[in-house]
N, C-alpha and C positions, 0 to 999 in steps of 0.2 A: 714644482715642489715635490719631493720624493714622498711616496706613500707612507714610509715608515716614520716620517716626521709629523704626519697628521694623525695617524691612528695608533692609539696606545697598544702596548704589547698584549694586554689582557684580551683584546679583541682578535688576537691571532693565536688561539690556543694550540698547543701541540696536539695534532690529531691522534698521536699515540697515547695521550693522557686520557684514561677512561677509568672510572671507578668499577670495582669488581662486582658488577651486578649479577654475574652468573656463579658466584661462589655460594657455598652453603650458608643459609641464614636461619636464625632462630625465628620461628613463626608461632605467635600466640593466637589461637582461634578466637574470633570475635573481636579482636582488638583492632582499633583504627589508629594508625600512626599519622599525625598531622604534621606536615613539614612546612616550616616558614623559612625563607631566606632573608637574612638581615644584612643590609649594607648601609651603614651610617644612618640608621633609623631606629635606634633602640626605643625611643618613646612610642613610636607607632607600633612597634612589635609588642611592647609591654601592654599597650592599650588593647591591641587585638587579642592577646592571650587571655586577658582578664574576662573577656566576653564568654569564654568557655565555661565559666561558672554557671551561665544561664542556658547552656546547651543541654537538650534532653538526651543524654547518653550517659551510661554508667561511668563514673570516674575511673574505675579499675579496668575499663575497656577502652581507655583513651590514653594515647602516648603522644605528648606534645614535644616536638623536636624543633629547635632553632639552629639553623646552619649559619654561623657567624662568618660572613664572607670577607674576612680580613679587613674590617672597617678601620682598625688601628686608631680607634677613638674611645676605647674602654667599653664598647657595647656589650661584649660578652660578660664582663664583670657586672655591669649594671643590670642586665636581664637576670643573671643568676642570683643576684642579691635580692631582687624583688620577688622572683618567682622560682623558689627552690624546687618545685615539682616539675619544672621544665628541663629537658635535656638540652644543654647548649653545647654545640659541636663546632669548635674552631676549624675552619677549612684549610687554613695555612696559606691561602691565596684567594684572589677574587676569581671565583669560578663562574661568575655570571649566574643567571637564574637556572639555566639548563644544568650546568655542572653542580651547582649548589643543591638543587633538588635531587639529583642522582646521588650525591654524597649523603644526603639525609636518608634516602631509601636504603642505601647500602648499610646504614646503621640502624634501620628501623626493625621492629620485631612484630609489627601488626600484620594481621591477615589482609587488611586493606590499608592503602595509603591515600592520604588526602593532601592536596596542595592548596595553600591559601596565601595570598599576598599579605605582607605584613602591614599594608595600609588598608586592609579590609577587616571585616568582622563577620562571624558566623551568626546566622539566625538560629532560633531555638531548635528547629527540626533539620538543620543543615546536614547533620551526620545521619540521623535515623532514616530520612527519606532516601538518601543515596544508597545506604547499605541495603535497605529493603528492595530497592530496584535491582541491585546486583544479585541479591540472593534469589529473587523471583525469576531471573532469566540469565542462564549461564552464557548466553551469547553476547551479553553486554560486557564489552571490554573496558569501558570508561563511562562515568556519569558526569555530565556537564551540568553544573548547578545553575540555577537562575541567579543572576547577579544584578542588584539594583544600586542606585546611588546611595550615599550615606543616609539620606532621609527616607529612603524607600519609596520615592515618588517617580523617579525616572529610571529607564532601563539602562543598564550597562551591558548585559549579555542575556539574550534569550535564544540566539541562534548564531551560527557562524557562516559567513559567506566567503567565497574564494574567487578571486579573479583568475582568468585563464593564465596570467603570467605569475601566479604563485603568491600574490599578496592577500592574506586573510584580513577580513574586516568585520566589524559588528554594525550591520546596516541599521539596526533598530536602536543603536546607542543614543541616549538622551531623548528618546521618545517617552511619552507618558505611559506608565504602567497602568493601562486602563482595563485590565482583566482579560486581555486577548491572548495571553501567553501562558495559560494554565493547562494546556494539553501536553502530555509527554510525547516526544517524537525523536526520531533518529536524526542526528546532525553529523556534519563532517568532522567537526572538532569542538571541544569545549575550551573555555578560557582558563589559562593557567592560574588566573586569579582565584579560582574556586573549582576544583574538580577532584574526582575520586577514581581509583583503579584498584583491582585486586593486586596485592603486592607481588605475588608470584608472577602474574601475567606482565606487570610492568617490567620486571627484571628479565623475563623471557624474551620480550621484544626489544630489549636494549635500552629502555628508558628514554629520556630526552637526548637528542643529538647535541653533544657538547660543542660541536663546531659552530652552532648557532649562537652560543654565549647567552643572548637574550633576544626576545622578539621572534615570533613565529615558531618557536620550538614547540608550542602547544598545537599550532596548526599542523606541523609536520608529524607530531605524535598521533593526532586524531586521524589524519589522512592514512598513516601507516596502519593503525588499528582497523580502519575500514577496509583497506585493500587486502589485509590478511584475513578478512572474513568475519570479524566481530563488529559490534555496533558501538557507537558513541551515543548514549541516550540522554537527551535533555530531560531533566526531572524538575519540574517547577516547584515541587514541595521542598526541595533542597535549596534554600535561599541563603545568599550571603550579600553583604553590603560593602561597597568599594568607594574609596575616594578617587575621583577621576584623575588619571594621568599624573599622579604624584611622581612616579618613577621617571617618566619621560621628562618632566620639568627639571628634575635633578640632573638628568644625563646630558642634555644639550642637543641642539638641533642637528649638528653635523654627524655626530656619532649615531644618533637615532636614525637619521636618514640613510646613512651608510649601512647600518645593520638591517634595516628594512629591505633595502635593495638587494644586498648580497644574500640574505636568508631566504628571500623569495626565490632567487635563482637556485639556491641549494635545494630547497624543498621540491621544486618542480623537477629538477634534474633527478632526484632520487625516486620520486613517486609516480611519475607518468610512465605509461607503457611506451615501448619503442616507437610505435606509429605516431602516438600523440606527441611525444618528445621531439621527434623529427620535424614536426610542423611548428610546435610552439617555441622551442628553444631559440632559434635565430630571431624570431619576432620579439621574444621577451628580452633578449640582449639588446636589440635595437631600441626597444621601448625604454629600457633602463637608462640608456644614454640620453634619450629624448626627455625622459622624465626628470633627470638631473638638471638639465638646462631649464626645463619648465619651472622647477623649484627655485632655481637661481633668479629667474625672471620675477617670480612672485615675491621673493624676499627683497629684491633690490628695487624693482619698478622703474629703474633708470640706471644709466651708466654710473659707476661708483667714482666719486672724486678720489684723486690720488691721496694715499695715506689713510683711507678708511679701513676699518677693521676687516681682516681677510676672512672672517668666519663666513660671511655671506657668499662671496664669489667662489669659495672652494666648495659650496653646496653643489655647484654645477658639475663637480667631479665625482659625486657619489656613485653614479652609475658606472663610470669607468673603473673606479676602485672596486666596486662590487664584482664586475666582470673579472678583474685581476685576481680577486680572492677566489672566485670560482675556479679559475685556471690553476691557482696554487693547490687547491684541494682536490683536483680531478683524480689524482691517483687513489686516494682513500675513498672518495665518493664513488668511483667506478666499482670498487670492491663492494661497497655497501649496496649500491644499486643492483648489481648482479645478484647478490644474495636475496635482496628484498623481492625483486621481480620473479625470481625462481619460486618464491613461496606465496605469491599473491593468489587469492581465491576469488577476487571480484574484479571485473573489468573496469576500465575507465568509463565506458558507456554506462555501466550500472551505477557508477559513483557520480557522474556529472549532475544528476538531479540534486545531489546534496550540496553542490557548489552554489546553488540558489540563483545567483546573478552573475554568472561567469563572464559575460561579455560587457558588463557595465564598466566604464572607465572610472578611475578612482579620483582624478584631479580635474576640477572644472576650470581648466586653464586653456585658452584658445589654442595656443601653440602646441600644447600637449594633446588636446583633443583631436586636432587635425592629424597628428602623427598616429594616434591610436586608431582612428578610423581607417587610415590608409593601410596600416599593418593588418588589421582585422580582415579587411577586404582582400588584400593582396595575398595573404597566406591562407585564406580560407578558414580562419578561426571561427567565424560565425557558424558555418556549416558543420565544423568539427564538433561543436558543442550543442548541436541540435538535439542530442540525446536527452536533454531536459524536455522530454516529449510532452506536449499538451494533448491530453486524451479526452475525447468526448464519448461518453457512454450514453446510448440512446435506447429508450424503451417505449413501446407503444401502449404500455399500461399506465394508469394514473398512479401518482405518488402521493400517498396519504398514510395515515396510521394503519389502514387496512391494505395490505399488499398481497397481490396474487403472485404466483410462482415466478413469472418472467420479471416482474418488478423487483422481487427479492433478489433474484440473480443479478440484475443490473446494479442494484444497490451494493451488493457485496463486491462486485467487480470494481465499482467506483471506490469503495473503501480500501480495498487491497492496493489498487493502483495509486491511490493518493499518498501512500507512504513514500513513493519515489517520483511522482509526477504531479503537475497541476492537472486537476480533473474537474470536468463538469458532467453532472448527471442530468440528462434532458429527457423529459416526458413529452410526447406529442399528444397526450390525453388529459393532461391537467396535473397541477400540483396544489396540495391543500395542507397547510399547517404542518409541514415537515421541514427540518433543516438538519444539517450535519456540519460541524466545524471543519471536517477534513476535506470537504469538496463543495463546489457550488451545485445548487439544485435549481434548474430552470425549466420553464415551459415554453414551447414554441411550436408553431405549425406553419406550413406553407413557406412563403418568402421570408418569414421571420426566422426560419431555420438557418438562413444563409450566414448571418453574423456568427453563429456558433460553429458551423462547418468551416467557415473561413478561419476561425480562431484555432481550430484543432490541427495537430499534426497527424494523429491517428484517430479514427472513428470506429468504435465498437458498437454494433447495433443488432437489434432483434426486429423482425417483422417487416414493416412497410416503409422504411425510411427512404428508399430510392424512389418510391412513388411520390413522396412529399418533397424530396430534394433531388429532382432529376439531373441537376447540374453535376452531381457527384459522379455520374457514370462516365463522363468524359474528362473528369478532373484527374490530377495527379495525387490526390489525397490517398493516404494509406488506409485501407478499409478492411476491417475484420468483421465478418458476418457470423453471428452467433446463431447457428441453425440446430440448436439442441432440440428444438420442437419441430418435428416434421409436420408442418401445418396442413399440407395437402393430404396426408394420410388421415389426419383428424377429420377433414372435411367429408371423407367417405361416410363417416357416421354422423357428424354434426349437421350436415346438409340434407339428411334424409327427409326432414320435414319440409323441405323447400319445393318438393315436386321434382319430376324428372328434369325439366328444363332448368329449374333453379339449382338443383344439385349439380348438374353438368356445368353450369356457369360458375358456381362457387369453386368447384374443383379445378376448372380451367384457369380461373383467375388466380388462385393461390399458387398453382403450379407455375404459372407464368411469372409471378412475383419471385418465387424461389429460384427459377432458372436464370432470371436476370441478376439475382444476387450471385449465383454460382459463376456467371459469366464475367462479373466485375470485381468481386472481392479479391484482396491480396492474400488473405488467410481466413481459415474457417475453424469454428469451434463446434464440436458435437459432444454428446453425452456419454457415449460408450463405444467400445470396439465394434460392436455389432452395427451401431449407427454409422460408424466411420466407414465400414465396408459398403453400407448402403449409399452414403453420400459420395464415395469414390466412384461408384457406378454412375450416379447421376452427373457427377463432374465429367466423367468420360463422355457421357452422351452430349454434353454441350461443348466438347472440344478442349477441356482444360487439362487433360492428362496427355501431355506431349513431352518430347525430349527437352523442351525448354522449362518445363515445370519443375523437374527434379534433376539436379546435377548428378554426375557420376559419384557414387559413394554415399549419396543421400537416400533417405526413404521418404515416403509420402507424408511423414509427420511434419515436414517442412511446409506442407500445404494445409493439412487438416490435423488439428490437435484435439485430443480427447480431454474435455473439461466437464466432468460430471456436475450435476447440481451438488451443492455442498451443504454442510451443517456448520453452525456457528462454532468458533474456536473456544468460546467459554461454555461452561455447563449451564443447563437451564435452572432457573431459580423461580420458585413459586411465590408470588407476592400475595395471592389470595386464592381461594378455591374458585375454579372456573366452572366446575360441574357439581361436585358433591356438596350438598347443602345449599347450593346456589340455584340449580335447576330443580324446580318443583317435581318431585317424584323420584329423584335420585339421591339416595342416602349414603352415609359414610361407609356402610358395610356392603353395599351393592357391588357386583362385578360389572365393570364398565368397559365396553368396547367403543373405540373412537374411530369415526370416519374422518380423516384429517384433511378435507379439502372440499372442492365443489363437486356437484353431481352432474356429470355430463353424459351425453348419449353413448359414448364408447365405454362407459362403466356399466357394471351390472349390480346395482344395489338391490334389485328385486330378489335375486337368489339369496342375498345376505338377509333380507328381511324375513324371507321364508325360513331360513335356517334358525334365526333368532326365535321365530314363533315356535318352532319345534323344540328348541332348547329350553324355552321358558316354561314348557310343560313339566320339565323335571327340575329346573333351576329357576324358581320365580324371582330370584334376585339379579338376573341378568338384565343389563341395560345397554342399548345401542344409541350413541349420540353422534349426529351429523353436525360437524363444525360449521359448515357453510352451505346454505342453499342458494344464496344470492351472490353472484360474482361481484367483486368491488368495482369492476370496470363496467359502467353502464352500457357500453357498446356491445357487451357480450349478452346475447339474448337468453332468457329463461329457456330451459331445454325440456323436451317432452319427458325424458326419463325421470326428471325431478318430480314432475307432476304425478307420473305413474307410481313413483315410490311412495309418495304421500297417500295416494289413493289405496295402494295395497296395504300400507300400515293401518289405515282407517278401517278397511274391510276386514282385516284380521283382528281388530280390536286391540292393536298394539300401541297406537299413538298416545304419547304422554303416560304410558304404563311401562312398556318395554322398549319403545322406539321414540326418540326425541329429536326434534329438528330445530336447529338454530336458523332462524329465518334470514339473518344477516350474514356477517363475516367476522370472524374473530380478529381483532387488531394484531398485527405482526408481533409487536412487543408484549402482547398479553397471551400469546398462544401457549407459553409454558404453563400458565395457570390451568389451562384445559388439559394439556397432554399429561401433566404430572398427576392429574386426578384419574387417569385411565389405567386399566390393567392390561389392555391389549390394543394394538393398532391393526386396522384391517383395510384391504383394498381388493375389490373384486371387479372383474371386467369380462366382457364377451371375447370370444375368439375371433380375431380379424387382423388385418395387416397392421393397423395402428398399434395394436398390442405388441406385435413382434418387434417393432422398432421404438417403442416408447421407453421413457425413463421416468418412473413415477416419483415426482418430487415430494409427495406427501410421505413416502417411505422414509425420506431423509429425516423428517421430523420425528418419526418413530425411533429411528436410530439415535437421534440427539437425546431423546427422553428415555432411552434404555427400555423401550417397550418391546415385548415379544410381538411377532408379526404373523398374521395369517393373511395370505393373498393368493389370488388365482395364478397358476403357472402360465408361462408363455411370454412374459416380459422380462426385463433385465433383472429384476429382483425376485419375481416369483419363482424363477428357476434355480435360485441359489439358497432359498430359505432352508430347505432340508439339508442340503449339502454342507452349509455353513453352520447349521444348528441354530438359526435365528428365529425359528418358528416352524410353521407348516405351510407348504404349498398344496393347493387343491386344484382339481381339474375345473375347467369352465362350466358354469351352470349345474354343478353337482351339489344339490342341497344337502344330501346325506353326508358327503365327505366334508363339506364346509361345517356342518353342525358338529361333526366329530372333532374336527381340528379346533374349533372354538372352545368346545368343552374341555379338551385336553389342556390348552394354553390358559384357560381361566381357572380350572378346578384341580389340575394336577400340579401341586405346588413345586414338586421337584423338577418337573419338566419346564415349568414357567421360569423358575430360578436359573436353570441351566441356559435357557434361551436368553434371559437377560444378560447373563455373563458373556455369552457369545456376541450378543448385539453390542455390548460395551466395547469389546475389542475390535469388532469388525468396523465400527463407526469411525475409528481413528483415520482411516484412509480417505474419508470424505470431508475432513475439516477444510474449511474454505482456504486457509493458507496453503494447504497441500494441493487441492484440486485446481486452484487458479495459477499454479506455477507456470504452465505452458503459456498462458496469456501474459503473465508478468515478464517471462523471458522474451517473448516476442516484442513487447513494448519497450523493453530495455535495449533492444537492437532492431527497431522497426525497419521494414523494407518493402518496396513494391514487389509484387510477384514477377518473376523473370519473364514468364510468357507474355504478360500484359505489356511490360516495358519494351521488350524486344520486338513485339508484334505491332506496337504502336497504339491501337485502339481496341475497344471491346469488340466491335463488329469484325475487325480483321483477325482478331485473336480466335474468335469462335466461329466466324462465318455465318452466324445466324442470331436471331433474337431469341431463340430457344423457346418458342411457343410449344406447349404440350399438344395443342390441336391447331388446325388451320384457323386463322382469324376469320370470324364470321361477322358479316355486316349486321348491325342491329336492325330490327324491324319493329314497327309499331305494334303489330299483333304479338310478337314475341315479348316485347317489353311489357305490354299490359298483362300477359300471362305471368311474367316474373313478378310484377308488382302484386298481383293477387296472391302468389305463393309467399312472397315476403310478408304481406299483411297477415296471412294466416299463421305464419311461423313466429313473427315477432312484433307485429303491429307497425305503427308509423315509424318508430325508432329504427326498426330493421330495414324499412324501405329507404330511409334517409342514409343509413350507414352504407347500404349496398350502392346507392346512387353516388355517394361521395367516393367510394372505392373505384367505381367506373370512371368518374371524372379524373381522378388521380392517374389512373392507368392511361387514359387517353392523352392527358397532358404529357405523360412520360414518353409515350410513343410518338407524339407529333410535335415535340418542342422544336 
């Protein structure tokens, strides 16, 4: 049977027929033009439009447009008679949903255009929530509304999924709306049943593709918006209600199936990159034919008796007809594809996470499923779409309301990565009363880690993960080591209290841990350019800087990325006073200096306390507040310098008069309450090697809160304070210089105001969404390090286990001396912690 005898002419639009979306248009600022397409459904259309009386949007900012799609049943007259405020535009032909919507936008005058099915209805905030989302973020190219069934109980649309062969679907359709879909998120496409775009942008990108007629034109549009670099944002506050599948029931099974098949092929042909298309297209064509016969099997269930209606057997031809239509359109499609691909801003790998469930088959029919599985395996489809990367972020810090710097960093990494990837944030030290809807939060140690490392495609970790999960060293997992904290340099100061043997053991152990990371990880993150140079030297010492590491034309950024500690993207908001009027002895008019973190042996709070003592003699209103004396991780021992600081403040008569100590730790989400009560942020340290390569995370909080800063020179921030006008840098252990700098930043209003202004501008470069870009880019295209892959194993790659010192056999006498040192430094907890560390190392070396 000839194709032209089966498929109506309107499903074969003239490719040259296109509405003039690029001509000059009248645009009325703030106006929303709502476009409905009517085809033999006047009563539905009238019912839908009457609901706009209840929409919370000014009537003079709302333009209602009905495109009458040549129903030839008096629909135009019926709608105009009942709703005179509605613009009814006869199209002159059945243009389908795609052409009808384009025709409506061609005649619209609003700044924004909205599309709503005529068998749907708007919720009260449908317009307002969408417009607010577009006005708040210029990168939003379209808003996808939340769509529920007519009664508001079941889901119609809360996200869009796309199969690898181009068929879009709503995975959550007819699920109960149980409150799980109230977070805004980026999606691949919205449903044409209810969506918004800036009118100028819709016209600029060509509107809906009229070759689709209807079905998947919304998928194609959203895909196009994303690859051109803008976002489709799901906004749950923009709610509409939809009668399920009314249009499909009217249209008929064969036509519907034919359109779905052919439009899926059109969409993938236009939107995939060359490499992806070369793999996917032949498999998609084969599957379309297979799927057509599967549909016929479902509809018949048995051979048809002679004379039965031909509607069912011709279903088996839909895939063939779809391929034929693709062939007919190749000329114009190739032109469209060439133009679109030349303008794309986002790669397929970056977009694959938005497909959600690309490899899932769409039809649970045995004949079809077997064919789908063979094609996916034979063409390598599953490996192609692996870019929906599952990322495990691991921290050795506990996760609770009180977060230390490493835990904050891991949390922000998980949050940023979760926008494009399934993410788990794992703590090996415990999880208590925290959750985040964007990613999973889990706790595991030892063998319990395996289920999580097996789940992940990429593992991003800090600290001692390889000691707890030694199987990772010889695995093919993609591993990113976050070495922003040079732990072995910290041990030079932190371990001073452990005695000679204990200090040597601590430094040896941590250096060995880091060298094993350097020998195995596929990519590294550090906090500054200075740190990067340091780590490159250590990488060279373990044999990782070779001709295999960096290809010709590349630089070492491919191995080590600079990812500083960041600051939150939103501005701090004070919910209540954290210091003034809350801490006894600190009033509303006092001048408050804040020490924004823990007190560790490599810091120098003693010079600071002495400077405050001198300053208080001239300025009795000066106050110094230490935010945290007790680290939230119970595994971190109390340090001698903290005790010495309290003793010094007591001896000078400053405690609870001019110097105040928070004995605990300020919860992460409450730190703005403290910071916004301060006039000045401070950080002082001794001069040693840890300082030279450190990156003081507490300084980031000062930047976030627009605080002038006084700090010791020698580290990443101390050396730029004067140059950038952020505050004042002072030499190490110089009480007089520190006193002078504090006085200027507290009592010279002009100097303090100028510093605040500079801080505000300087801080922008450290927003989390900016600093984490190298990690996001790597996870969008993750890969093993070439030297590890081509050399085979860790040991053959490096030729050594990278011990800092020759391994020394333990002795009873030596161990007893270490136990005594550990007891003196931190009591039984410190002994247990060090013993556990040795056991992990032994297991890692002897597995």
